[in-house]
DRENDO-1510 file (C-alpha; in Angstrom, 1 decimal, always signed):
<recs>
REC; n; res; u; v; w
REC; 1; UNK; -0.8; -14.7; +1.1 .
REC; 2; UNK; -3.0; -16.9; +4.0 .
REC; 3; UNK; -6.4; -18.0; +2.6 .
REC; 4; UNK; -9.2; -15.5; +0.4 .
REC; 5; UNK; -10.7; -14.7; +3.9 .
REC; 6; UNK; -7.6; -13.9; +5.3 .
REC; 7; UNK; -7.1; -11.9; +1.8 .
REC; 8; UNK; -10.6; -9.9; +2.7 .
REC; 9; UNK; -9.5; -9.2; +5.8 .
REC; 10; UNK; -6.1; -8.0; +5.0 .
REC; 11; UNK; -7.4; -5.4; +2.9 .
REC; 12; UNK; -10.3; -4.5; +5.1 .
REC; 13; UNK; -7.3; -3.6; +7.8 .
REC; 14; UNK; -5.7; -1.5; +5.0 .
REC; 15; UNK; -8.7; +0.4; +4.6 .
REC; 16; UNK; -9.6; +1.2; +8.5 .
REC; 17; UNK; -8.1; +3.9; +9.9 .
REC; 18; UNK; -5.7; +2.3; +13.1 .
REC; 19; UNK; -6.2; +3.1; +16.9 .
REC; 20; UNK; -6.7; +6.8; +16.8 .
REC; 21; UNK; -6.0; +9.2; +19.5 .
REC; 22; UNK; -9.3; +10.8; +20.3 .
REC; 23; UNK; -9.7; +14.2; +19.4 .
REC; 24; UNK; -7.1; +14.6; +16.8 .
REC; 25; UNK; -8.4; +15.5; +13.2 .
REC; 26; UNK; -6.3; +13.1; +10.8 .
REC; 27; UNK; -7.3; +14.8; +7.4 .
REC; 28; UNK; -9.8; +13.7; +4.6 .
REC; 29; UNK; -9.2; +11.4; +1.5 .
REC; 30; UNK; -8.6; +13.8; -1.3 .
REC; 31; UNK; -10.3; +10.4; -3.3 .
REC; 32; UNK; -14.1; +11.5; -5.2 .
REC; 33; UNK; -16.6; +9.1; -6.6 .
REC; 34; UNK; -19.4; +9.8; -8.6 .
REC; 35; UNK; -22.7; +9.2; -7.1 .
REC; 36; UNK; -22.6; +6.0; -8.7 .
REC; 37; UNK; -19.6; +4.9; -7.7 .
REC; 38; UNK; -18.6; +3.3; -10.8 .
REC; 39; UNK; -15.9; +6.4; -11.9 .
REC; 40; UNK; -13.4; +8.5; -10.3 .
REC; 41; UNK; -10.8; +11.0; -10.7 .
REC; 42; UNK; -7.6; +11.7; -8.6 .
REC; 43; UNK; -5.8; +14.6; -8.0 .
REC; 44; UNK; -2.9; +14.7; -6.1 .
REC; 45; UNK; -1.0; +17.5; -4.9 .
REC; 46; UNK; +2.3; +17.8; -3.7 .
REC; 47; UNK; +2.9; +18.3; +0.1 .
REC; 48; UNK; +5.5; +20.1; +2.1 .
REC; 49; UNK; +6.7; +19.0; +5.1 .
REC; 50; UNK; +5.8; +20.9; +7.9 .
REC; 51; UNK; +8.5; +22.5; +9.8 .
REC; 52; UNK; +9.0; +21.6; +13.8 .
REC; 53; UNK; +7.8; +23.9; +16.4 .
REC; 54; UNK; +9.5; +23.6; +19.3 .
REC; 55; UNK; +8.1; +22.3; +22.3 .
REC; 56; UNK; +6.5; +24.5; +24.8 .
REC; 57; UNK; +4.2; +23.4; +27.0 .
REC; 58; UNK; +4.3; +20.0; +29.0 .
REC; 59; UNK; +2.3; +17.7; +31.1 .
REC; 60; UNK; -0.6; +16.7; +28.9 .
REC; 61; UNK; -0.1; +12.7; +29.0 .
REC; 62; UNK; -1.0; +10.9; +25.2 .
REC; 63; UNK; -2.7; +7.7; +25.7 .
REC; 64; UNK; -2.9; +6.4; +22.2 .
REC; 65; UNK; -0.6; +7.2; +18.7 .
REC; 66; UNK; -2.9; +8.8; +16.0 .
REC; 67; UNK; -2.3; +6.8; +13.2 .
REC; 68; UNK; -2.1; +9.1; +10.1 .
REC; 69; UNK; -3.4; +8.5; +7.2 .
REC; 70; UNK; -1.1; +8.1; +4.2 .
REC; 71; UNK; -1.0; +10.2; +1.4 .
REC; 72; UNK; -0.9; +7.4; -0.8 .
REC; 73; UNK; -3.7; +6.6; -2.6 .
REC; 74; UNK; -5.0; +3.0; -3.4 .
REC; 75; UNK; -6.9; +1.6; -6.5 .
REC; 76; UNK; -7.6; -1.2; -8.5 .
REC; 77; UNK; -8.0; -2.6; -11.5 .
REC; 78; UNK; -7.1; -5.7; -15.8 .
REC; 79; UNK; -6.2; -6.3; -20.2 .
REC; 80; UNK; -5.2; -6.5; -24.2 .
REC; 81; UNK; -2.3; -4.8; -26.0 .
REC; 82; UNK; +0.3; -5.5; -23.8 .
REC; 83; UNK; +4.2; -4.5; -22.7 .
REC; 84; UNK; +6.5; -7.9; -22.7 .
REC; 85; UNK; +8.7; -7.7; -19.2 .
REC; 86; UNK; +11.7; -6.0; -19.5 .
REC; 87; UNK; +10.1; -3.4; -21.8 .
REC; 88; UNK; +10.8; -0.1; -21.1 .
REC; 89; UNK; +7.2; +1.8; -20.1 .
REC; 90; UNK; +8.2; +4.7; -22.2 .
REC; 91; UNK; +7.2; +2.5; -25.2 .
REC; 92; UNK; +3.9; +2.1; -23.7 .
REC; 93; UNK; +3.0; +5.0; -22.6 .
REC; 94; UNK; +1.3; +7.1; -25.5 .
REC; 95; UNK; +1.5; +10.7; -26.2 .
REC; 96; UNK; -1.5; +12.9; -26.8 .
REC; 97; UNK; -2.1; +16.0; -26.7 .
REC; 98; UNK; -5.4; +16.7; -24.7 .
REC; 99; UNK; -7.4; +18.8; -22.1 .
REC; 100; UNK; -7.4; +16.0; -19.6 .
REC; 101; UNK; -4.7; +17.7; -16.6 .
REC; 102; UNK; -5.0; +20.2; -15.3 .
REC; 103; UNK; -1.5; +22.3; -15.8 .
REC; 104; UNK; -1.5; +22.7; -11.6 .
REC; 105; UNK; -1.5; +18.7; -10.9 .
REC; 106; UNK; +1.4; +16.2; -11.5 .
REC; 107; UNK; -0.7; +13.0; -12.2 .
REC; 108; UNK; -3.9; +12.0; -12.5 .
REC; 109; UNK; -6.1; +8.9; -13.4 .
REC; 110; UNK; -9.2; +8.0; -13.9 .
REC; 111; UNK; -10.4; +4.6; -13.6 .
REC; 112; UNK; -14.0; +2.7; -14.9 .
REC; 113; UNK; -15.3; -0.6; -15.5 .
REC; 114; UNK; -12.6; -2.1; -17.8 .
REC; 115; UNK; -10.6; +1.3; -18.5 .
REC; 116; UNK; -8.1; +2.5; -16.3 .
REC; 117; UNK; -5.7; +5.2; -17.5 .
REC; 118; UNK; -3.0; +7.2; -15.3 .
REC; 119; UNK; -2.2; +10.8; -17.3 .
REC; 120; UNK; +1.4; +12.6; -16.9 .
REC; 121; UNK; +2.1; +16.0; -18.2 .
REC; 122; UNK; +6.0; +14.8; -19.9 .
REC; 123; UNK; +8.5; +17.7; -20.0 .
REC; 124; UNK; +7.1; +19.2; -23.2 .
REC; 125; UNK; +3.9; +20.1; -21.1 .
REC; 126; UNK; +2.0; +17.6; -23.3 .
REC; 127; UNK; -0.3; +15.4; -21.6 .
REC; 128; UNK; +0.7; +11.8; -21.5 .
REC; 129; UNK; -1.3; +8.4; -21.0 .
REC; 130; UNK; -0.7; +5.1; -19.4 .
REC; 131; UNK; -2.8; +2.1; -19.8 .
REC; 132; UNK; -2.5; +0.2; -16.5 .
REC; 133; UNK; -5.2; -2.5; -18.1 .
REC; 134; UNK; -3.4; -2.9; -21.2 .
REC; 135; UNK; +0.0; -3.3; -20.1 .
REC; 136; UNK; -0.2; -5.6; -17.1 .
REC; 137; UNK; +1.9; -8.6; -18.5 .
REC; 138; UNK; +0.0; -11.2; -16.4 .
REC; 139; UNK; -2.8; -10.6; -18.3 .
REC; 140; UNK; -1.4; -11.9; -21.3 .
REC; 141; UNK; -0.7; -15.6; -19.7 .
REC; 142; UNK; -0.6; -18.4; -22.4 .
REC; 143; UNK; -3.3; -20.6; -20.6 .
REC; 144; UNK; -5.9; -22.0; -22.6 .
REC; 145; UNK; -8.9; -21.4; -20.5 .
REC; 146; UNK; -12.0; -19.1; -20.4 .
REC; 147; UNK; -10.9; -16.0; -18.6 .
REC; 148; UNK; -13.0; -12.9; -17.0 .
REC; 149; UNK; -12.5; -9.5; -15.8 .
REC; 150; UNK; -14.3; -8.9; -12.5 .
REC; 151; UNK; -15.7; -5.8; -11.4 .
REC; 152; UNK; -12.4; -4.8; -10.0 .
REC; 153; UNK; -10.8; -4.9; -13.4 .
REC; 154; UNK; -8.6; -8.3; -12.4 .
REC; 155; UNK; -9.2; -10.3; -15.2 .
REC; 156; UNK; -9.4; -14.4; -13.5 .
REC; 157; UNK; -8.4; -17.4; -15.8 .
REC; 158; UNK; -10.6; -20.3; -14.8 .
REC; 159; UNK; -8.4; -23.4; -14.8 .
REC; 160; UNK; -10.5; -25.5; -13.2 .
REC; 161; UNK; -9.6; -29.5; -12.7 .
REC; 162; UNK; -6.3; -28.9; -13.8 .
REC; 163; UNK; -3.4; -31.0; -12.5 .
REC; 164; UNK; +0.0; -29.6; -12.0 .
REC; 165; UNK; +2.6; -30.4; -13.8 .
REC; 166; UNK; +5.6; -28.8; -15.1 .
REC; 167; UNK; +5.0; -26.6; -17.6 .
REC; 168; UNK; +1.8; -25.2; -15.5 .
REC; 169; UNK; +4.2; -24.2; -12.8 .
REC; 170; UNK; +6.2; -22.0; -14.9 .
REC; 171; UNK; +3.2; -20.1; -15.9 .
REC; 172; UNK; +1.6; -19.8; -12.6 .
REC; 173; UNK; +4.7; -19.1; -10.3 .
REC; 174; UNK; +3.3; -22.6; -8.5 .
REC; 175; UNK; +5.7; -21.8; -5.0 .
REC; 176; UNK; +8.8; -24.4; -4.5 .
REC; 177; UNK; +7.4; -25.0; -1.3 .
REC; 178; UNK; +4.9; -27.0; -2.7 .
REC; 179; UNK; +6.5; -29.6; -4.2 .
REC; 180; UNK; +5.9; -32.0; -1.9 .
REC; 181; UNK; +2.3; -31.6; -3.1 .
REC; 182; UNK; +2.1; -32.8; -6.8 .
REC; 183; UNK; -1.2; -33.7; -7.0 .
REC; 184; UNK; -3.3; -30.6; -6.0 .
REC; 185; UNK; -5.9; -28.7; -8.1 .
REC; 186; UNK; -6.1; -25.7; -9.4 .
REC; 187; UNK; -9.4; -23.5; -9.3 .
REC; 188; UNK; -8.1; -20.1; -10.5 .
REC; 189; UNK; -5.6; -17.6; -11.2 .
REC; 190; UNK; -5.9; -14.0; -11.0 .
REC; 191; UNK; -3.9; -10.9; -12.2 .
REC; 192; UNK; -4.6; -7.7; -10.9 .
REC; 193; UNK; -3.1; -4.2; -10.6 .
REC; 194; UNK; -3.1; -1.4; -8.2 .
REC; 195; UNK; -1.4; +2.3; -8.0 .
REC; 196; UNK; +0.0; +4.7; -5.2 .
REC; 197; UNK; +0.4; +8.1; -6.0 .
REC; 198; UNK; +2.2; +10.5; -4.1 .
REC; 199; UNK; +3.1; +13.9; -4.7 .
REC; 200; UNK; +5.4; +13.9; -8.2 .
REC; 201; UNK; +5.8; +9.9; -7.9 .
REC; 202; UNK; +3.4; +6.8; -8.8 .
REC; 203; UNK; +3.7; +3.2; -7.7 .
REC; 204; UNK; +1.9; +0.7; -9.9 .
REC; 205; UNK; +1.9; -2.6; -8.9 .
REC; 206; UNK; +0.8; -5.8; -10.8 .
REC; 207; UNK; +0.0; -8.9; -9.1 .
REC; 208; UNK; -0.7; -12.7; -10.2 .
REC; 209; UNK; -2.2; -15.0; -7.7 .
REC; 210; UNK; -2.5; -18.8; -8.2 .
REC; 211; UNK; -5.5; -20.4; -5.8 .
REC; 212; UNK; -6.7; -24.1; -5.1 .
REC; 213; UNK; -9.9; -24.9; -5.2 .
REC; 214; UNK; -10.6; -23.2; -1.6 .
REC; 215; UNK; -8.9; -20.6; -2.6 .
REC; 216; UNK; -5.6; -21.0; -0.9 .
REC; 217; UNK; -2.8; -19.2; -2.5 .
REC; 218; UNK; -0.2; -22.0; -4.0 .
REC; 219; UNK; +1.4; -19.2; -6.3 .
REC; 220; UNK; +2.1; -15.5; -6.7 .
REC; 221; UNK; +4.5; -13.4; -8.3 .
REC; 222; UNK; +4.6; -9.4; -8.6 .
REC; 223; UNK; +6.4; -6.4; -10.3 .
REC; 224; UNK; +6.4; -2.6; -9.1 .
REC; 225; UNK; +7.3; +0.3; -11.3 .
REC; 226; UNK; +7.9; +3.8; -10.4 .
REC; 227; UNK; +6.9; +6.6; -12.3 .
REC; 228; UNK; +8.0; +10.3; -12.0 .
REC; 229; UNK; +5.3; +13.3; -12.7 .
REC; 230; UNK; +6.3; +13.0; -16.2 .
REC; 231; UNK; +5.3; +9.7; -16.6 .
REC; 232; UNK; +9.0; +8.2; -17.2 .
REC; 233; UNK; +10.0; +5.3; -15.1 .
REC; 234; UNK; +12.6; +5.9; -12.2 .
REC; 235; UNK; +12.8; +2.4; -11.0 .
REC; 236; UNK; +11.4; -1.4; -11.8 .
REC; 237; UNK; +11.4; -4.0; -9.6 .
REC; 238; UNK; +10.7; -7.2; -12.1 .
REC; 239; UNK; +8.8; -10.4; -11.3 .
REC; 240; UNK; +9.4; -10.4; -7.3 .
REC; 241; UNK; +9.0; -14.2; -6.2 .
REC; 242; UNK; +6.4; -12.3; -3.1 .
REC; 243; UNK; +3.4; -10.8; -2.8 .
REC; 244; UNK; +3.0; -6.8; -3.3 .
REC; 245; UNK; +0.0; -6.3; -1.2 .
REC; 246; UNK; +0.3; -2.6; -0.2 .
REC; 247; UNK; +2.8; +0.2; -1.3 .
REC; 248; UNK; +3.8; +3.6; -0.9 .
REC; 249; UNK; +6.2; +6.2; -1.5 .
REC; 250; UNK; +7.8; +9.3; -0.6 .
REC; 251; UNK; +7.0; +12.5; -1.9 .
REC; 252; UNK; +10.8; +12.9; -3.1 .
REC; 253; UNK; +10.9; +9.6; -4.4 .
REC; 254; UNK; +13.6; +8.5; -2.6 .
REC; 255; UNK; +12.3; +5.4; -0.9 .
REC; 256; UNK; +9.5; +3.1; -1.5 .
REC; 257; UNK; +7.7; +0.3; +0.9 .
REC; 258; UNK; +5.9; -2.8; +0.7 .
REC; 259; UNK; +3.5; -5.0; +2.7 .
REC; 260; UNK; +3.3; -8.8; +1.8 .
REC; 261; UNK; +1.4; -11.0; +3.0 .
REC; 262; UNK; +1.7; -14.8; +4.2 .
REC; 263; UNK; +0.2; -18.0; +3.1 .
REC; 264; UNK; -0.8; -21.3; +4.3 .
REC; 265; UNK; -0.5; -25.3; +2.9 .
REC; 266; UNK; -4.2; -26.3; +2.0 .
REC; 267; UNK; -3.7; -29.6; +4.1 .
REC; 268; UNK; -2.1; -29.0; +7.5 .
REC; 269; UNK; -2.9; -25.1; +7.8 .
REC; 270; UNK; +1.0; -24.8; +8.2 .
REC; 271; UNK; +2.0; -21.3; +7.3 .
REC; 272; UNK; +4.3; -21.4; +3.9 .
REC; 273; UNK; +5.2; -17.8; +4.2 .
REC; 274; UNK; +5.1; -15.2; +7.0 .
REC; 275; UNK; +4.0; -11.6; +6.4 .
REC; 276; UNK; +6.5; -8.6; +6.0 .
REC; 277; UNK; +7.6; -5.1; +5.3 .
REC; 278; UNK; +10.2; -4.2; +3.2 .
REC; 279; UNK; +11.7; -0.4; +2.3 .
REC; 280; UNK; +14.0; +0.1; -0.1 .
REC; 281; UNK; +16.2; +2.5; -1.8 .
REC; 282; UNK; +14.5; +3.7; -4.7 .
REC; 283; UNK; +17.6; +4.4; -7.0 .
REC; 284; UNK; +19.8; +1.5; -6.1 .
REC; 285; UNK; +17.0; -1.0; -5.1 .
REC; 286; UNK; +19.0; -1.6; -2.0 .
REC; 287; UNK; +16.4; -2.8; +0.7 .
REC; 288; UNK; +16.7; -0.8; +3.9 .
REC; 289; UNK; +14.8; -2.2; +6.1 .
REC; 290; UNK; +12.5; -5.4; +6.6 .
REC; 291; UNK; +10.7; -6.9; +8.8 .
REC; 292; UNK; +9.1; -10.5; +9.3 .
REC; 293; UNK; +5.2; -10.7; +11.6 .
REC; 294; UNK; +5.0; -13.0; +14.1 .
REC; 295; UNK; +3.9; -16.4; +13.1 .
REC; 296; UNK; +0.1; -16.2; +11.5 .
REC; 297; UNK; -0.4; -12.4; +12.1 .
REC; 298; UNK; -1.5; -10.2; +9.2 .
REC; 299; UNK; +0.2; -7.3; +8.3 .
REC; 300; UNK; -2.2; -4.2; +7.8 .
REC; 301; UNK; -0.8; -2.5; +5.1 .
REC; 302; UNK; +2.1; +0.4; +4.8 .
REC; 303; UNK; +1.6; +4.0; +4.0 .
REC; 304; UNK; +3.9; +7.3; +4.3 .
REC; 305; UNK; +2.6; +10.7; +6.2 .
REC; 306; UNK; +3.5; +14.0; +5.1 .
REC; 307; UNK; +6.7; +14.0; +6.6 .
REC; 308; UNK; +8.0; +11.2; +4.7 .
REC; 309; UNK; +8.1; +8.9; +7.9 .
REC; 310; UNK; +6.3; +5.0; +6.8 .
REC; 311; UNK; +3.7; +3.4; +9.1 .
REC; 312; UNK; +2.6; -0.1; +9.5 .
REC; 313; UNK; +0.9; -2.8; +11.3 .
REC; 314; UNK; +1.0; -5.6; +12.5 .
REC; 315; UNK; -2.1; -7.6; +14.2 .
REC; 316; UNK; -1.1; -5.8; +17.4 .
REC; 317; UNK; +1.6; -3.9; +16.8 .
REC; 318; UNK; +2.5; -0.3; +15.2 .
REC; 319; UNK; +5.9; +0.8; +13.3 .
REC; 320; UNK; +6.9; +4.1; +12.3 .
REC; 321; UNK; +9.7; +4.6; +10.2 .
REC; 322; UNK; +12.5; +6.9; +9.4 .
REC; 323; UNK; +14.1; +5.7; +6.5 .
REC; 324; UNK; +16.6; +8.7; +6.0 .
REC; 325; UNK; +17.8; +8.4; +9.7 .
REC; 326; UNK; +17.3; +4.4; +10.0 .
REC; 327; UNK; +15.2; +4.9; +13.0 .
REC; 328; UNK; +12.2; +2.3; +13.9 .
REC; 329; UNK; +9.8; +3.4; +16.6 .
REC; 330; UNK; +7.0; +0.3; +17.5 .
REC; 331; UNK; +4.7; -0.3; +20.4 .
REC; 332; UNK; +1.6; -2.9; +20.8 .
REC; 333; UNK; -1.4; -2.1; +20.1 .
REC; 334; UNK; -3.5; -2.4; +23.6 .
REC; 335; UNK; -7.8; -2.2; +23.3 .
REC; 336; UNK; -9.8; +0.9; +23.7 .
REC; 337; UNK; -11.0; +1.3; +27.5 .
REC; 338; UNK; -14.5; +0.6; +28.1 .
REC; 339; UNK; -17.0; +3.4; +28.5 .
REC; 340; UNK; -17.2; +4.1; +32.0 .
REC; 341; UNK; -13.4; +3.8; +33.4 .
REC; 342; UNK; -11.6; +6.1; +34.6 .
REC; 343; UNK; -9.1; +5.9; +31.6 .
REC; 344; UNK; -11.9; +6.4; +29.3 .
REC; 345; UNK; -13.0; +9.2; +31.5 .
REC; 346; UNK; -9.4; +10.4; +31.0 .
REC; 347; UNK; -9.4; +10.3; +27.3 .
REC; 348; UNK; -12.3; +12.2; +26.6 .
REC; 349; UNK; -11.1; +14.8; +29.0 .
REC; 350; UNK; -7.8; +15.2; +27.3 .
REC; 351; UNK; -9.7; +15.2; +23.9 .
REC; 352; UNK; -11.8; +18.4; +25.3 .
REC; 353; UNK; -8.4; +19.9; +26.2 .
REC; 354; UNK; -6.1; +19.6; +23.1 .
REC; 355; UNK; -6.4; +19.2; +18.9 .
REC; 356; UNK; -3.8; +17.3; +17.2 .
REC; 357; UNK; -2.0; +20.2; +14.9 .
REC; 358; UNK; +0.4; +18.1; +12.3 .
REC; 359; UNK; +3.2; +15.6; +12.5 .
REC; 360; UNK; +7.0; +16.4; +12.7 .
REC; 361; UNK; +10.6; +14.1; +11.7 .
REC; 362; UNK; +10.8; +14.0; +15.7 .
REC; 363; UNK; +6.9; +14.3; +16.6 .
REC; 364; UNK; +3.1; +15.2; +16.7 .
REC; 365; UNK; +2.5; +18.9; +17.6 .
REC; 366; UNK; -0.5; +19.3; +19.5 .
REC; 367; UNK; -2.5; +22.6; +20.6 .
REC; 368; UNK; -4.1; +23.5; +23.8 .
REC; 369; UNK; -7.5; +24.7; +23.0 .
REC; 370; UNK; -8.0; +27.0; +26.3 .
REC; 371; UNK; -4.7; +29.0; +25.5 .
REC; 372; UNK; -3.9; +28.0; +21.7 .
REC; 373; UNK; -0.3; +26.9; +22.9 .
REC; 374; UNK; +1.3; +24.3; +20.8 .
REC; 375; UNK; +3.4; +21.6; +22.3 .
REC; 376; UNK; +5.4; +18.8; +20.8 .
REC; 377; UNK; +5.3; +15.1; +21.9 .
REC; 378; UNK; +8.4; +13.3; +21.0 .
REC; 379; UNK; +8.2; +9.8; +19.6 .
REC; 380; UNK; +10.2; +8.3; +22.1 .
REC; 381; UNK; +7.4; +9.1; +24.8 .
REC; 382; UNK; +4.9; +7.9; +22.3 .
REC; 383; UNK; +6.1; +4.6; +21.7 .
REC; 384; UNK; +7.3; +2.1; +23.3 .
REC; 385; UNK; +10.8; +1.1; +21.5 .
REC; 386; UNK; +13.0; +3.3; +19.3 .
REC; 387; UNK; +16.2; +1.7; +17.8 .
REC; 388; UNK; +18.7; +2.6; +14.7 .
REC; 389; UNK; +18.9; -0.4; +12.1 .
</recs>
């Protein structure tokens, strides 16, 4: 991860919709919050891919690609009773009969200050709970220092003025890239958790970050756990020696993707680790796709759309990935045209002529407002490049 200010920028990039096609409706978030913003419940419904519509009309030129919002939701949260690394998650799920979950929904959660619970229906149709904070293994580091929980439910250990030694390195996952620096100081260690849900599957990520006095990252570690709708652990990626910044999973649970931020040295601003994307086949944990960003360029998160295509971006590049057919589309992001220019006027005209309807596996369907006719714009024409991997 880059310095803390860049981490904040990265989170901002994840939450801001990418350059959208003018006139295209992208869809609304299904996350709802109470007026005070302190507590929310997330209901996620399984979405079926839309059937493709044959191409009927040609000639409407697309000037930008709409970046569809993810079906996966992001939430954040930290701990008490803990499950040791390697334990089965089923040992941590507490079965209770309760009316907390609607019978129509697969996975829900409630998060508020000091509490973060995921609810499932097991195969006996009983409600089961998973306490995200209590089961964060990084909330139980053996460091005899003050610690507190912030507003995001992240646990922060105040390792002030502690010189790095071998014991500290083992506990705090100090990166091997920093062996050349023997005397830098650690300021804090942050334990975090985030959750993404898509239909009948959820990805829970636990992370730990070690920062220096100026909040430059010098160590990180991540765990990703995948649940099905019954609250059963489907797959686990243990103690990955890389930052898991964002995650997304296909609605059938076959593929999971992660974005990873980079970080640089405190002393000479040399980039130690570059941002990247990875996609894995869940059943085998085989990496089917990986791409490293150009040096010094941040990633903007990874998401999955309604037809299970992965979306990702670097600062100036957008990618679309079909993991089933192993196809990658990509293009560079151009700045929006200035108001009053012919390009700007063209976009305004097109936005009045047609509307965005839905995605398919091969392209985006638009509808001409005046006639109601629908036409398919293939990804081959919407993206600059297409290649197999």
